[in-house]
C-alpha positions as CSV (number, residue, x, y, z in Angstrom):
1,M,0.0,0.0,0.0
2,R,1.4,3.4,-1.0
3,E,2.0,5.7,2.0
4,F,0.3,9.0,1.8
5,K,2.6,11.9,2.2
6,R,1.1,15.1,3.7
7,K,1.8,18.3,2.0
8,S,3.9,20.7,4.0
9,R,1.8,23.5,5.4
10,I,2.9,27.2,5.2
11,L,1.8,30.2,7.2
12,L,2.4,33.7,5.8
13,I,3.0,36.8,8.0
14,D,3.6,40.1,6.2
15,D,2.2,43.6,6.9
16,N,2.2,44.4,3.2
17,A,-1.2,43.1,2.0
18,D,-0.3,43.2,-1.7
19,H,3.0,41.3,-1.2
20,L,1.2,38.9,1.1
21,R,-1.5,38.2,-1.5
22,G,1.1,37.8,-4.2
23,V,3.2,35.3,-2.2
24,K,0.1,33.3,-1.3
25,E,-1.0,33.1,-5.0
26,L,2.6,32.1,-6.0
27,I,2.8,29.3,-3.5
28,T,-0.7,28.0,-4.3
29,L,-0.2,28.0,-8.1
30,E,3.5,27.1,-8.4
31,S,4.1,24.6,-5.6
32,S,2.5,21.7,-3.8
33,Y,2.6,23.4,-0.5
34,D,-0.6,24.1,1.4
35,V,-1.1,27.7,2.7
36,V,-3.0,27.3,6.0
37,G,-3.1,31.0,6.8
38,A,-2.0,34.5,5.8
39,T,-2.1,37.6,8.0
40,T,-0.7,41.1,8.2
41,S,-0.5,40.9,12.0
42,V,2.4,39.3,14.0
43,N,0.2,38.6,17.0
44,M,-2.5,37.0,14.8
45,G,0.3,35.1,13.1
46,I,1.5,33.6,16.4
47,S,-2.0,32.6,17.3
48,L,-2.5,30.9,13.9
49,A,0.8,29.1,14.4
50,K,-0.4,27.7,17.7
51,K,-3.7,26.7,16.0
52,Y,-2.5,25.1,12.8
53,R,1.1,24.2,13.7
54,P,2.5,24.8,10.2
55,D,5.7,23.3,9.0
56,I,7.1,26.6,7.7
57,I,6.4,30.3,8.4
58,L,7.4,33.1,6.0
59,M,7.9,35.9,8.5
60,D,8.3,39.5,7.4
61,I,11.1,41.1,9.6
62,N,9.9,44.7,9.4
63,M,6.5,44.6,11.1
64,P,4.8,47.7,12.7
65,E,3.2,46.2,15.8
66,K,6.0,43.8,16.8
67,D,9.5,43.2,15.4
68,G,9.7,40.1,13.3
69,L,12.8,39.1,15.2
70,Q,10.9,39.2,18.4
71,A,8.3,37.0,16.8
72,I,10.9,34.4,15.7
73,Q,12.1,34.4,19.3
74,E,8.6,33.8,20.6
75,L,8.0,31.0,18.2
76,E,11.2,29.3,19.2
77,K,10.1,29.4,22.9
78,L,6.8,27.9,22.0
79,D,8.7,24.9,20.5
80,L,6.1,24.2,17.8
81,G,8.6,22.6,15.6
82,V,8.1,25.2,12.9
83,K,10.8,26.4,10.5
84,V,10.9,30.2,10.0
85,I,12.1,31.8,6.8
86,A,12.7,35.5,7.3
87,L,11.4,37.9,4.7
88,S,13.0,41.3,4.3
89,G,13.6,44.1,1.8
90,Y,17.0,44.7,3.3
91,D,20.3,42.8,2.7
92,D,21.8,44.0,5.9
93,A,24.4,41.5,7.3
94,D,23.6,42.4,10.9
95,L,19.9,41.7,10.4
96,I,20.6,38.4,8.7
97,F,22.9,37.4,11.5
98,R,20.4,38.2,14.2
99,A,17.5,36.4,12.4
100,M,19.6,33.3,11.9
101,K,20.9,33.4,15.5
102,L,17.4,33.6,16.9
103,G,16.4,30.5,15.0
104,A,15.4,31.4,11.4
105,K,16.2,28.6,8.9
106,G,16.4,30.9,5.9
107,Y,16.5,34.5,4.8
108,V,14.8,35.7,1.7
109,L,14.8,39.1,0.0
110,K,11.4,40.3,-1.1
111,T,13.0,41.3,-4.4
112,M,13.9,37.7,-5.3
113,A,12.4,36.1,-8.3
114,S,9.4,33.8,-7.6
115,A,11.3,30.7,-8.6
116,Q,14.0,31.5,-6.1
117,L,11.4,31.9,-3.3
118,I,9.9,28.4,-4.0
119,Y,13.4,27.0,-4.1
120,A,14.2,28.6,-0.7
121,I,11.0,27.0,0.7
122,D,12.0,23.6,-0.8
123,E,15.5,23.8,0.8
124,V,14.2,24.7,4.3
125,A,11.4,22.1,4.0
126,S,14.0,19.4,3.4
127,G,15.9,20.4,6.5
128,K,18.5,22.7,5.0
129,I,19.4,26.3,5.7
130,Y,18.8,28.8,2.9
131,L,20.6,32.1,2.2
132,P,20.7,33.8,-1.3
133,T,24.1,33.3,-2.9
134,A,24.7,37.0,-3.0
135,L,24.3,37.3,0.8
136,T,26.1,34.1,1.9
137,S,29.7,35.6,1.9
138,R,28.5,38.7,3.6
139,F,26.7,36.7,6.3
140,F,29.7,34.5,7.0
141,E,32.1,37.4,7.2
142,Y,29.8,39.1,9.7
143,F,29.4,35.8,11.6
144,Q,33.2,35.3,11.8
145,R,33.7,38.9,13.0
146,S,31.0,38.6,15.6
147,F,32.2,35.2,16.8
148,K,35.7,36.6,17.4
149,E,34.4,39.6,19.3
150,E,32.1,37.4,21.5
151,T,35.0,35.0,22.1
152,Q,37.3,37.8,23.1
153,T,34.7,39.3,25.4
154,S,34.0,35.9,26.9
155,N,37.7,35.2,27.5
156,E,38.1,38.6,29.1
157,E,35.2,38.0,31.5
158,N,36.5,34.6,32.4
159,L,39.8,36.1,33.6
160,L,38.0,37.7,36.5
161,T,36.5,34.4,37.5
162,Y,40.0,33.1,38.1
163,L,40.4,35.4,41.1
164,T,40.0,34.0,44.6
165,A,37.6,35.8,47.1
166,R,40.6,37.4,48.8
167,E,42.1,38.6,45.5
168,E,38.7,40.1,44.6
169,E,38.8,42.0,47.9
170,V,42.3,43.3,47.1
171,L,41.3,44.3,43.5
172,E,38.2,46.1,44.8
173,L,40.3,48.2,47.2
174,L,42.8,48.9,44.3
175,T,39.9,50.2,42.2
176,Q,39.0,52.5,45.1
177,G,42.5,54.0,45.0
178,N,44.0,52.4,48.1
179,N,47.8,51.8,48.3
180,Y,49.3,48.6,49.6
181,K,49.6,49.9,53.1
182,G,45.9,51.0,53.1
183,I,44.8,47.6,51.8
184,A,46.9,45.8,54.4
185,G,45.2,47.9,57.2
186,K,41.7,47.3,55.9
187,L,42.1,43.6,55.4
188,F,44.3,43.1,58.6
189,I,47.1,41.4,56.6
190,S,50.7,42.4,56.0
191,E,51.9,44.5,53.1
192,T,54.0,41.5,51.9
193,T,50.8,39.4,51.7
194,V,49.1,42.3,49.8
195,K,51.9,42.3,47.3
196,T,51.6,38.6,46.8
197,H,47.9,38.9,46.1
198,V,48.5,41.8,43.7
199,N,51.1,39.8,41.8
200,N,48.7,36.9,41.5
201,I,46.1,39.3,40.2
202,F,48.5,40.7,37.6
203,Q,49.2,37.2,36.4
204,K,45.6,36.1,36.2
205,L,44.4,39.2,34.5
206,Q,47.5,39.2,32.2
207,V,48.5,42.8,33.1
208,N,51.7,44.4,34.2
209,D,50.8,47.0,36.8
210,R,48.0,48.2,39.1
211,T,46.8,50.8,36.7
212,Q,46.2,48.2,34.0
213,A,44.6,45.9,36.6
214,V,42.2,48.6,37.7
215,L,41.3,49.6,34.1
216,Y,40.8,45.9,33.2
217,A,38.4,45.5,36.2
218,L,36.4,48.6,35.4
219,N,36.2,47.8,31.6
220,N,35.0,44.2,32.3
221,G,32.2,44.7,34.7
222,F,34.0,44.0,38.0
223,A,32.0,46.6,39.8
224,N,28.7,45.1,38.6
225,R,29.8,41.6,39.5
226,K,30.6,42.8,43.1
227,A,27.2,44.6,43.3
228,I,25.3,41.5,42.2
229,R,27.1,39.3,44.7
230,A,26.5,41.8,47.4
């Protein structure tokens, strides 16, 4: 007996009614997909997604009532198993990166030819990621740059976590302008012990003097970390 294969269902969300109508007609006439809903409202679109549980959502990023990126994030939290393809009139690398980072499986320009749109849906429906060829290199360049920046920030923040509780106390007093003698008096330890702690701080933060240590601490959220712990 031949197994029946259900047609993939698509939900369209786009505040441009004319574009929405055109995309719906295109998919209906030129593909085997089933359009289960079409709306110009993000909030209505999310409600329809909960009701119909489509396989794919074409989501306009530039929406008036709620950012399309926020909608993608909400859909991910709902865990409906839907694959979102972002629709946009902008080929901005940052926008592409944020959409994909939030969970979008594809990014399609509204100016793309109709055949390319159907191809993008086919690719995402089959479990792949889709980006227009013209945007792929720009996206990966931005991705690599952002990854390096995030990694660098992460590494810098991690250096502060290497400090012991006593070293954090010493560093805090350094940021307040205390000298070694003053720190020794406030912590009831000898100046020699203070110098030992300071040298350890220098090594762990990869700096050469107290000025660099203080700047590093201030630039990497040390004061905020102390406030949260307090």
